[in-house]
N, C-alpha and C positions, 0 to 999 in steps of 0.2 A: 383594450385592457386598461383598467384603472391603475392609478399610481400605486395604490395599496396592493393590488393583485400582482403587479410587477415586482414590488418590493418583497412580497411574501412567496413568490414563485421560486421553488428550489429545483435545481437541475443537477443531477450527478453525472459528471462527464467521465464515467468509468464503466467499463464492461465487466468489472469484477463482481462475481456473485456474492462474495463475502461482504464487500462494501455495501451492496444493496441490502443484504440481510441485516447488517449493523444498523443502517438507517431506518429500515422498516421496524426492527426490534425496538428502536428508540421512539417509535410513533410518529416519525416525520412523514409529511406528505410531500412527495417529490416525483420528478420525472427522470428518466434515464435517456440522455442523448449523448452518443459517442461519435466523435469525428476523428478520422485517422491523423495520427501524429507520427513522424519518423523518429521514434525513440532512439533507434540505433545511431542515427546520424547525430542527434543531439548529444548522446552519451560519448560517442567517439570524438566529436569536436571538443567537448569539454575536457575529456581525459587528455587529449593532445595538448591542451592549454594548462594542464596541471591542476584542474579543478578538484576540490575536495568532494568526497561522497555526498555530504549534506547539500552542497551546492548543486550537484547533479540531480539528486532526488527532488530538490526544490524547483529546478528548471523544468524537469519532466512534468511535475504536477501543474506548474504554471502554464506550460504549453497546452496541456489537455484542457484546462479551464478556459484559457483565452480562445482556443480554437472554436469552442462552442459559444462563448460569451459574445463574440463579435457579431453573431447573427440572432441571438436569443435573448429576450429581456428576462430579468430576474437575477438571482444569485446562482452562479455556476460553481460547483465544487469539483475541483480536480485533485487527484491524489496519486502518489507514486511511492515506491519503496525500493531501496537497494540493500544488498547484503554485502558486508565486508568481513573478511577473515584474514588475519595476518597481513593486513594492509592491501589485500587484493579485492577488487570488485567483481561480483559474480552475477551472471545472468541466469534465467530459468534453465534447468536441465532440459535437453532436447529429447530425451528418451528415458525409459525406466532404467536402462543400464547406466546411463549418464547420472541419473539420480542415485543409483546404488554407489557409484564411485564417489559422488559428492558426499553422501552420508558417511561413507567409510572415512573420507578425509576429515569430516567434521567430528567424528566420534571422539569423545573425550576432550574436545576443544571448545573454546569460546568463540562466538561470532557476534556481530552487531547487525541489527536491522535499523536502518535510518529511513524514516518516512517523512513525507511532507504533505500537507493539505493546503491548497490555495483556493480562495474564493475570489471569483472575478465578477465584475458587473460592468455592463456597457463596454466590454472589450478591454478592461483594465483590471489588474489585481487590486483588491481592496483589503485583503487579510491573508495571512499565511502563518503556518505553524510547523515547525520541524521537531521531530521526536527522535530519540535514540534509545534503543533497548539493547540490553546485553543478555545473551542466552548461552548457557553452558549445556552442551550435549553430553549425556552420560556415556559411559563405556559399555554400550549394549553388545550383546552377543551376535554372532553371525546368524544364529538360528532366529533370534528376534527380528533381525533385519530382513531375512527371507520371508518371514511371516508377515511383517509389516508391508513389504512391497507387494506381496500377493494380495493382501486385503485392499490396499489403496490403489493399485494399478496405475492407470494414466493420471490419476489425481496428483501424483508426486511431481508431474511436470508442470503443474499449474502455479506453483509457488517457487520463489528463487531458492529457498532452502530445501525443497523436496519434502516439505511437511505441511500438514494442516494443523496448526496449533490448537484450533478449536475442535479438533477431532482426535483420531488415534495418534497424530503426531506429537501430542502432549507427552506421550510415554517415552519419547526420545530424550527428554530433558531431566536434569537433576536440579537446575536452578535458573531463575530468570530475574533480571532487574529491569523493571519498566512497566508501562501501562499495558494491560491486556488488549485493549482495542488498538493500540499502536502496533502491537505485534501482529495483529490481524491485517493492518494496512490502512486504518483510518482512525486518527486521534479524535475520538468522538466527543469527549468531555470538553476540550477547548473549543471544538467546533460548535457544540450546543451553546456554550457561553457567548460566543460571538453572535450567533443567530438571535439569542435573546437580547444582547446589547443593541443590535441594530434594528430590533423590532420585527424580525422575520418570523419568529415564533413567540408564543406567550411567555412572559417572564413570571 
């Protein structure tokens, strides 16, 4: 593999379908290589040390990128996102019923999504970006919630907030502050700028 092809090779170290869609939609040529990372152990250890949510999101994104970058040439993109409400950190709901309880608790409230994107090369991080978005969930009716859960089904367990903002989940909200792509889990515009700056894609 030539030096140029190594430099321009992009790898997404994430199994997230929406992150793949975002990168494909932007016209990027990339591969997907995912290697297991013990996210729960990283999160638990950092919480026990009093780490902030943005530090946890960043550590998780870096771990994913480094896990692949140690064995693969090119630029490896790792990403992660955590949700915070009233100072508490949340994981993905484990069932539709858990998602229902989560959405009821979030109804009429504000929460934050904190995301990180880390690019690694040759087993070391070379770039990172942390985003924070604020979202206000509207005071929707029980009837709306029942219909929403019936339409989305198991998809509500795939995101930490129990919603797909790029889909019907947008109807749950009255207001947001932040970048659309960051809400979806990948801060695309800063990532594209870095890739242009380092010569991985055309400027």
